[in-house]
MILUMLO-174964 format. One record per residue (C-alpha): x, y, z; residue number from 0; residue in one letter. Coordinates in Angstrom, 1 decimal, m for minus. Layout:
N
+--------+--------+--------+-----+------+
:      X :      Y :      Z :  nr : rest :
+--------+--------+--------+-----+------+
:      X :      Y :      Z : NUM :    a :
...
+--------+--------+--------+-----+------+
// end
This chain:
139
+--------+--------+--------+-----+------+
:      X :      Y :      Z :  nr : rest :
+--------+--------+--------+-----+------+
:   14.4 :   15.2 :   27.8 :   0 :    m :
:   11.6 :   12.7 :   28.7 :   1 :    k :
:   13.1 :   10.2 :   26.2 :   2 :    n :
:   16.5 :   10.7 :   27.8 :   3 :    l :
:   15.2 :    9.9 :   31.3 :   4 :    i :
:   13.4 :    6.8 :   30.0 :   5 :    i :
:   16.6 :    5.6 :   28.3 :   6 :    r :
:   18.6 :    6.2 :   31.5 :   7 :    l :
:   16.0 :    4.3 :   33.5 :   8 :    f :
:   16.3 :    1.3 :   31.2 :   9 :    f :
:   20.1 :    1.4 :   31.4 :  10 :    i :
:   20.4 :    1.9 :   35.1 :  11 :    i :
:   17.8 :   m0.7 :   36.3 :  12 :    i :
:   19.5 :   m3.6 :   34.5 :  13 :    p :
:   22.9 :   m2.5 :   35.8 :  14 :    m :
:   21.6 :   m2.5 :   39.4 :  15 :    c :
:   20.1 :   m5.9 :   39.1 :  16 :    s :
:   23.3 :   m7.2 :   37.5 :  17 :    f :
:   25.4 :   m5.8 :   40.3 :  18 :    a :
:   23.2 :   m7.6 :   42.9 :  19 :    q :
:   23.6 :  m11.0 :   41.3 :  20 :    n :
:   26.8 :  m12.8 :   42.2 :  21 :    n :
:   28.1 :  m14.7 :   39.2 :  22 :    p :
:   30.2 :  m16.9 :   41.4 :  23 :    k :
:   27.1 :  m18.2 :   43.2 :  24 :    n :
:   25.3 :  m18.7 :   39.9 :  25 :    e :
:   28.2 :  m20.9 :   38.6 :  26 :    k :
:   28.2 :  m22.9 :   41.8 :  27 :    e :
:   24.5 :  m23.5 :   41.7 :  28 :    d :
:   24.5 :  m24.6 :   38.1 :  29 :    s :
:   26.7 :  m27.7 :   38.6 :  30 :    a :
:   25.5 :  m31.0 :   37.2 :  31 :    m :
:   25.6 :  m33.5 :   40.0 :  32 :    k :
:   25.4 :  m37.3 :   39.6 :  33 :    p :
:   22.6 :  m38.9 :   41.5 :  34 :    s :
:   21.4 :  m42.4 :   42.4 :  35 :    k :
:   18.3 :  m43.8 :   40.9 :  36 :    n :
:   15.6 :  m45.9 :   42.8 :  37 :    d :
:   17.8 :  m49.0 :   42.5 :  38 :    e :
:   20.7 :  m47.3 :   44.1 :  39 :    g :
:   22.8 :  m47.0 :   40.9 :  40 :    e :
:   24.3 :  m43.8 :   39.7 :  41 :    w :
:   22.3 :  m42.3 :   36.9 :  42 :    d :
:   22.7 :  m39.4 :   34.5 :  43 :    l :
:   19.6 :  m37.8 :   32.8 :  44 :    i :
:   20.2 :  m36.1 :   29.5 :  45 :    v :
:   17.5 :  m33.8 :   28.3 :  46 :    i :
:   18.1 :  m33.5 :   24.6 :  47 :    d :
:   15.9 :  m35.1 :   22.0 :  48 :    t :
:   18.8 :  m36.1 :   19.8 :  49 :    q :
:   20.8 :  m37.8 :   22.5 :  50 :    f :
:   18.7 :  m41.0 :   22.3 :  51 :    d :
:   19.3 :  m41.1 :   18.6 :  52 :    y :
:   23.0 :  m40.6 :   19.1 :  53 :    f :
:   23.2 :  m43.4 :   21.7 :  54 :    m :
:   21.2 :  m45.9 :   19.5 :  55 :    n :
:   22.6 :  m45.1 :   16.1 :  56 :    a :
:   26.0 :  m43.5 :   16.4 :  57 :    i :
:   27.7 :  m44.2 :   19.8 :  58 :    a :
:   29.9 :  m47.3 :   20.0 :  59 :    k :
:   28.4 :  m50.0 :   22.2 :  60 :    p :
:   29.3 :  m50.2 :   25.9 :  61 :    i :
:   31.2 :  m53.5 :   25.4 :  62 :    n :
:   33.8 :  m51.6 :   23.4 :  63 :    q :
:   35.0 :  m49.9 :   26.7 :  64 :    y :
:   36.3 :  m50.9 :   30.1 :  65 :    t :
:   35.2 :  m49.1 :   33.2 :  66 :    e :
:   38.8 :  m48.1 :   34.0 :  67 :    a :
:   39.3 :  m46.6 :   30.6 :  68 :    n :
:   36.1 :  m44.7 :   30.8 :  69 :    l :
:   36.9 :  m43.4 :   34.3 :  70 :    k :
:   40.3 :  m42.2 :   33.1 :  71 :    s :
:   38.8 :  m40.5 :   30.0 :  72 :    r :
:   35.9 :  m39.0 :   32.0 :  73 :    n :
:   38.3 :  m37.5 :   34.6 :  74 :    t :
:   40.2 :  m35.7 :   31.7 :  75 :    i :
:   37.0 :  m34.7 :   30.0 :  76 :    l :
:   35.3 :  m33.3 :   33.1 :  77 :    v :
:   38.4 :  m31.3 :   34.0 :  78 :    n :
:   38.4 :  m29.9 :   30.4 :  79 :    q :
:   34.7 :  m29.2 :   30.5 :  80 :    w :
:   34.8 :  m27.4 :   33.9 :  81 :    n :
:   37.8 :  m25.4 :   32.6 :  82 :    s :
:   35.8 :  m24.3 :   29.6 :  83 :    y :
:   32.8 :  m23.4 :   31.9 :  84 :    f :
:   34.9 :  m21.5 :   34.4 :  85 :    n :
:   36.6 :  m19.5 :   31.7 :  86 :    s :
:   33.4 :  m18.7 :   29.9 :  87 :    g :
:   34.6 :  m20.4 :   26.7 :  88 :    r :
:   31.9 :  m22.0 :   24.6 :  89 :    y :
:   29.2 :  m20.2 :   26.7 :  90 :    r :
:   26.5 :  m21.1 :   24.2 :  91 :    n :
:   27.2 :  m24.9 :   24.6 :  92 :    i :
:   28.5 :  m25.3 :   28.1 :  93 :    i :
:   25.9 :  m24.0 :   30.6 :  94 :    e :
:   27.0 :  m25.7 :   33.8 :  95 :    s :
:   30.0 :  m27.4 :   35.4 :  96 :    s :
:   30.0 :  m31.1 :   36.3 :  97 :    i :
:   30.7 :  m32.5 :   39.7 :  98 :    e :
:   32.6 :  m35.7 :   39.3 :  99 :    y :
:   34.7 :  m37.5 :   41.8 : 100 :    d :
:   37.2 :  m40.0 :   40.1 : 101 :    p :
:   37.5 :  m41.9 :   43.4 : 102 :    r :
:   33.8 :  m42.7 :   43.5 : 103 :    e :
:   32.7 :  m46.1 :   42.0 : 104 :    k :
:   29.9 :  m44.9 :   39.7 : 105 :    y :
:   29.8 :  m48.2 :   37.7 : 106 :    g :
:   30.3 :  m48.8 :   34.0 : 107 :    i :
:   26.8 :  m47.8 :   32.9 : 108 :    k :
:   27.2 :  m44.3 :   34.4 : 109 :    f :
:   30.8 :  m43.9 :   33.2 : 110 :    e :
:   29.7 :  m45.0 :   29.7 : 111 :    y :
:   26.8 :  m42.6 :   29.6 : 112 :    k :
:   28.9 :  m39.7 :   30.8 : 113 :    l :
:   31.5 :  m40.4 :   28.2 : 114 :    y :
:   28.9 :  m40.5 :   25.5 : 115 :    q :
:   27.6 :  m37.1 :   26.7 : 116 :    v :
:   31.0 :  m35.7 :   25.8 : 117 :    f :
:   31.1 :  m37.6 :   22.5 : 118 :    a :
:   27.6 :  m36.3 :   21.7 : 119 :    y :
:   28.5 :  m32.7 :   22.4 : 120 :    v :
:   31.6 :  m33.2 :   20.1 : 121 :    s :
:   29.4 :  m34.7 :   17.4 : 122 :    w :
:   26.5 :  m32.2 :   17.6 : 123 :    k :
:   28.4 :  m29.0 :   18.2 : 124 :    y :
:   31.8 :  m29.9 :   16.8 : 125 :    n :
:   33.4 :  m29.1 :   20.2 : 126 :    l :
:   37.0 :  m30.3 :   20.5 : 127 :    r :
:   37.5 :  m32.4 :   23.6 : 128 :    l :
:   41.0 :  m33.8 :   24.0 : 129 :    n :
:   39.9 :  m36.8 :   26.2 : 130 :    g :
:   37.9 :  m38.5 :   23.5 : 131 :    l :
:   39.4 :  m41.5 :   21.8 : 132 :    s :
:   40.2 :  m41.1 :   18.1 : 133 :    g :
:   37.3 :  m43.3 :   17.0 : 134 :    s :
:   34.9 :  m41.2 :   19.1 : 135 :    d :
:   35.8 :  m38.0 :   17.3 : 136 :    k :
:   33.3 :  m37.4 :   14.6 : 137 :    f :
:   34.7 :  m34.4 :   12.6 : 138 :    r :
+--------+--------+--------+-----+------+
// end
């Protein structure tokens, strides 16, 4: 009987704490937001040890792209990413949504880096993203 009460305690307590958390607010709070650096340029910080390797050894150089092309592709990719996030698909890979305004002038460096984040995720996790160009799909 004592074991039954202890088991019920461990089942009920997590359920109560889960009911108090609002998943909608957690999703809203976990959005990645672009920010400006000290020079006033838009910047994106990627915290993954392999990303620098990817950028230096695998990613195509920035001069292979135009800002308009990157903005167009990023708009598609961000929408697809956020759709995956909101549906819970690829939960082990996509942990936050991305706030991106296609009307904002982020600059080619930011657009390039954001696009390479998507290419990197495709490369590392074999995640299919439809907005990547054919030469940026690695598998």
